[in-house]
N, CA, C and O atoms as CSV, one atom per row, in Angstrom:
chain,resi,resn,atom,element,x,y,z
A,1,MET,N,N,0.211,-1.318,-0.395
A,1,MET,CA,C,0.223,-0.100,0.662
A,1,MET,C,C,0.818,1.636,-0.073
A,1,MET,O,O,1.761,2.089,0.576
A,2,GLU,N,N,0.468,2.332,-0.998
A,2,GLU,CA,C,0.871,3.251,-0.538
A,2,GLU,C,C,1.003,4.389,0.646
A,2,GLU,O,O,0.104,4.434,1.486
A,3,ASN,N,N,1.958,5.187,0.719
A,3,ASN,CA,C,1.318,6.184,2.554
A,3,ASN,C,C,0.082,6.510,2.083
A,3,ASN,O,O,-0.833,6.187,2.840
A,4,LYS,N,N,-0.496,7.505,0.213
A,4,LYS,CA,C,-1.240,8.171,1.055
A,4,LYS,C,C,-2.807,6.999,1.028
A,4,LYS,O,O,-3.868,7.260,1.594
A,5,GLU,N,N,-2.458,5.512,0.065
A,5,GLU,CA,C,-3.480,4.492,0.716
A,5,GLU,C,C,-3.581,5.022,2.615
A,5,GLU,O,O,-4.400,5.683,3.254
A,6,LEU,N,N,-1.961,4.135,3.055
A,6,LEU,CA,C,-2.585,3.637,4.359
A,6,LEU,C,C,-2.792,4.594,5.299
A,6,LEU,O,O,-3.023,4.337,6.480
A,7,LYS,N,N,-2.734,5.485,4.921
A,7,LYS,CA,C,-3.143,6.860,5.845
A,7,LYS,C,C,-4.848,7.160,5.558
A,7,LYS,O,O,-5.382,7.755,6.494
A,8,GLU,N,N,-5.358,6.973,4.903
A,8,GLU,CA,C,-6.193,6.630,4.315
A,8,GLU,C,C,-6.899,5.533,4.532
A,8,GLU,O,O,-8.000,5.719,5.051
A,9,PHE,N,N,-6.566,4.344,4.267
A,9,PHE,CA,C,-7.015,3.522,5.578
A,9,PHE,C,C,-7.538,3.519,7.428
A,9,PHE,O,O,-8.392,3.186,8.250
A,10,LYS,N,N,-6.294,4.147,7.194
A,10,LYS,CA,C,-5.873,4.226,8.722
A,10,LYS,C,C,-7.089,5.492,9.796
A,10,LYS,O,O,-7.483,5.522,10.962
A,11,GLU,N,N,-7.334,6.567,8.252
A,11,GLU,CA,C,-7.993,7.322,8.416
A,11,GLU,C,C,-10.116,6.918,8.639
A,11,GLU,O,O,-11.063,7.608,9.017
A,12,ILE,N,N,-9.957,5.308,8.100
A,12,ILE,CA,C,-11.345,5.411,7.926
A,12,ILE,C,C,-11.234,3.898,9.380
A,12,ILE,O,O,-12.132,3.545,10.144
A,13,LEU,N,N,-10.551,3.637,9.325
A,13,LEU,CA,C,-10.452,2.111,10.468
A,13,LEU,C,C,-10.407,3.062,12.287
A,13,LEU,O,O,-10.896,2.594,13.315
A,14,HIS,N,N,-9.506,4.747,12.140
A,14,HIS,CA,C,-10.068,4.716,12.937
A,14,HIS,C,C,-11.353,5.581,13.679
A,14,HIS,O,O,-11.375,6.174,14.757
A,15,GLU,N,N,-12.293,5.416,12.754
A,15,GLU,CA,C,-14.039,6.387,12.653
A,15,GLU,C,C,-14.598,4.424,12.774
A,15,GLU,O,O,-15.819,4.295,12.865
A,16,VAL,N,N,-13.718,2.989,12.771
A,16,VAL,CA,C,-14.691,2.581,12.326
A,16,VAL,C,C,-15.707,1.999,14.224
A,16,VAL,O,O,-14.905,2.029,15.158
A,17,LYS,N,N,-16.684,1.711,14.512
A,17,LYS,CA,C,-16.674,1.946,15.672
A,17,LYS,C,C,-16.841,0.447,16.550
A,17,LYS,O,O,-16.830,0.268,17.768
A,18,ASP,N,N,-16.970,-0.365,15.624
A,18,ASP,CA,C,-17.546,-2.213,16.095
A,18,ASP,C,C,-16.470,-2.967,15.212
A,18,ASP,O,O,-16.721,-3.679,14.240
A,19,LEU,N,N,-15.377,-2.710,15.670
A,19,LEU,CA,C,-13.964,-4.051,15.028
A,19,LEU,C,C,-14.759,-5.282,14.833
A,19,LEU,O,O,-15.402,-5.583,13.828
A,20,ASP,N,N,-14.655,-5.810,15.697
A,20,ASP,CA,C,-15.834,-7.376,14.686
A,20,ASP,C,C,-16.248,-7.308,13.030
A,20,ASP,O,O,-15.645,-7.871,12.117
A,21,ARG,N,N,-17.697,-6.278,12.902
A,21,ARG,CA,C,-18.006,-5.793,12.000
A,21,ARG,C,C,-17.775,-5.654,11.276
A,21,ARG,O,O,-18.424,-6.101,10.330
A,22,PHE,N,N,-16.395,-4.745,11.055
A,22,PHE,CA,C,-15.690,-4.450,10.668
A,22,PHE,C,C,-15.226,-5.722,9.992
A,22,PHE,O,O,-15.625,-6.399,9.045
A,23,ARG,N,N,-14.232,-5.777,10.850
A,23,ARG,CA,C,-12.899,-7.271,9.860
A,23,ARG,C,C,-14.235,-8.046,9.182
A,23,ARG,O,O,-14.101,-8.230,7.973
A,24,LYS,N,N,-15.245,-8.434,9.643
A,24,LYS,CA,C,-16.669,-9.412,8.747
A,24,LYS,C,C,-16.582,-9.204,7.718
A,24,LYS,O,O,-16.369,-10.019,6.819
A,25,PHE,N,N,-16.830,-7.304,7.575
A,25,PHE,CA,C,-16.966,-7.695,6.387
A,25,PHE,C,C,-16.275,-6.615,5.611
A,25,PHE,O,O,-16.888,-5.692,5.074
A,26,MET,N,N,-14.593,-6.810,5.561
A,26,MET,CA,C,-13.166,-6.722,5.865
A,26,MET,C,C,-13.529,-8.879,4.138
A,26,MET,O,O,-13.816,-9.094,2.961
A,27,LEU,N,N,-13.131,-9.740,5.619
A,27,LEU,CA,C,-13.050,-11.021,4.922
A,27,LEU,C,C,-14.429,-11.280,4.317
A,27,LEU,O,O,-14.439,-12.505,4.196
A,28,PHE,N,N,-15.361,-10.910,3.961
A,28,PHE,CA,C,-16.406,-10.880,3.386
A,28,PHE,C,C,-16.270,-10.328,1.710
A,28,PHE,O,O,-16.709,-10.942,0.738
A,29,CYS,N,N,-15.499,-8.933,1.681
A,29,CYS,CA,C,-15.364,-8.389,0.619
A,29,CYS,C,C,-14.011,-9.320,0.248
A,29,CYS,O,O,-14.315,-9.799,-0.845
A,30,MET,N,N,-12.636,-9.835,0.610
A,30,MET,CA,C,-11.478,-10.450,0.298
A,30,MET,C,C,-12.121,-11.218,-1.025
A,30,MET,O,O,-12.022,-11.239,-2.252
A,31,GLU,N,N,-12.793,-11.786,-0.016
A,31,GLU,CA,C,-13.087,-13.741,-0.715
A,31,GLU,C,C,-13.609,-13.225,-2.047
A,31,GLU,O,O,-13.006,-13.534,-3.075
A,32,ARG,N,N,-14.741,-12.423,-2.093
A,32,ARG,CA,C,-16.347,-12.058,-3.321
A,32,ARG,C,C,-14.554,-11.663,-4.033
A,32,ARG,O,O,-14.100,-12.372,-4.932
A,33,LEU,N,N,-13.900,-10.702,-3.568
A,33,LEU,CA,C,-12.645,-9.738,-4.707
A,33,LEU,C,C,-12.175,-11.467,-5.610
A,33,LEU,O,O,-12.606,-11.862,-6.693
A,34,GLU,N,N,-11.132,-12.205,-4.624
A,34,GLU,CA,C,-10.578,-12.741,-4.963
A,34,GLU,C,C,-11.885,-13.609,-5.780
A,34,GLU,O,O,-12.777,-13.477,-4.942
A,35,ARG,N,N,-12.230,-14.059,-6.423
A,35,ARG,CA,C,-13.686,-14.471,-6.880
A,35,ARG,C,C,-13.446,-13.680,-8.947
A,35,ARG,O,O,-13.405,-14.005,-10.134
A,36,GLY,N,N,-13.384,-12.740,-8.170
A,36,GLY,CA,C,-13.693,-11.461,-9.355
A,36,GLY,C,C,-15.290,-11.118,-10.046
A,36,GLY,O,O,-15.742,-11.006,-11.185
A,37,GLU,N,N,-15.997,-11.000,-8.200
A,37,GLU,CA,C,-17.687,-10.060,-8.197
A,37,GLU,C,C,-16.764,-8.530,-7.986
A,37,GLU,O,O,-15.702,-8.077,-7.561
A,38,GLU,N,N,-18.325,-8.088,-8.765
A,38,GLU,CA,C,-18.234,-6.423,-8.743
A,38,GLU,C,C,-18.127,-5.484,-7.451
A,38,GLU,O,O,-18.742,-5.283,-6.405
A,39,VAL,N,N,-17.476,-5.221,-7.839
A,39,VAL,CA,C,-17.981,-4.216,-6.233
A,39,VAL,C,C,-19.435,-4.402,-6.006
A,39,VAL,O,O,-20.060,-5.141,-5.245
A,40,SER,N,N,-19.836,-3.411,-6.993
A,40,SER,CA,C,-21.450,-3.206,-6.876
A,40,SER,C,C,-22.406,-4.388,-6.647
A,40,SER,O,O,-23.617,-4.324,-6.858
A,41,ASP,N,N,-21.840,-5.333,-6.255
A,41,ASP,CA,C,-22.537,-7.053,-5.535
A,41,ASP,C,C,-22.625,-7.249,-5.025
A,41,ASP,O,O,-23.666,-7.546,-4.439
A,42,ILE,N,N,-20.916,-7.296,-4.543
A,42,ILE,CA,C,-20.574,-7.626,-3.580
A,42,ILE,C,C,-21.283,-7.011,-2.218
A,42,ILE,O,O,-21.441,-7.656,-1.182
A,43,TRP,N,N,-21.705,-5.536,-2.440
A,43,TRP,CA,C,-21.681,-3.896,-1.537
A,43,TRP,C,C,-23.723,-4.704,-1.426
A,43,TRP,O,O,-24.106,-5.160,-0.348
A,44,ASN,N,N,-24.546,-4.704,-2.507
A,44,ASN,CA,C,-25.693,-5.491,-2.226
A,44,ASN,C,C,-25.720,-7.078,-1.297
A,44,ASN,O,O,-26.491,-7.230,-0.349
A,45,ALA,N,N,-24.790,-8.129,-1.742
A,45,ALA,CA,C,-24.528,-8.790,-0.825
A,45,ALA,C,C,-24.714,-8.806,0.795
A,45,ALA,O,O,-25.322,-9.447,1.651
A,46,TRP,N,N,-23.405,-7.203,0.637
A,46,TRP,CA,C,-23.566,-7.673,2.144
A,46,TRP,C,C,-24.827,-6.650,2.687
A,46,TRP,O,O,-25.160,-6.712,3.870
A,47,VAL,N,N,-25.371,-5.894,1.934
A,47,VAL,CA,C,-26.750,-4.965,2.454
A,47,VAL,C,C,-27.940,-6.373,2.791
A,47,VAL,O,O,-28.720,-6.479,3.738
A,48,GLN,N,N,-27.654,-7.535,1.378
A,48,GLN,CA,C,-28.889,-8.116,1.285
A,48,GLN,C,C,-28.303,-9.673,2.713
A,48,GLN,O,O,-29.206,-10.427,3.074
A,49,SER,N,N,-27.039,-9.871,3.227
A,49,SER,CA,C,-26.607,-10.225,4.338
A,49,SER,C,C,-27.539,-10.869,5.719
A,49,SER,O,O,-28.032,-11.879,6.220
A,50,GLY,N,N,-27.289,-9.147,5.878
A,50,GLY,CA,C,-27.378,-9.144,7.610
A,50,GLY,C,C,-26.216,-8.855,8.336
A,50,GLY,O,O,-26.177,-8.484,9.510
A,51,LEU,N,N,-25.471,-9.003,7.742
A,51,LEU,CA,C,-24.231,-9.086,8.258
A,51,LEU,C,C,-23.836,-8.526,9.625
A,51,LEU,O,O,-22.678,-8.641,10.028
């Protein structure tokens, strides 16, 4: 990760109120991105999952 990207990620992480749910979200996204799914499809699946 570039310094700018790392800084942005840290800023986002600082705003996270539920670290366990954030971790679940990141794993959920990573698995689907590795399979080549589109971001919009991943987001819709996350919202529908109720996790």
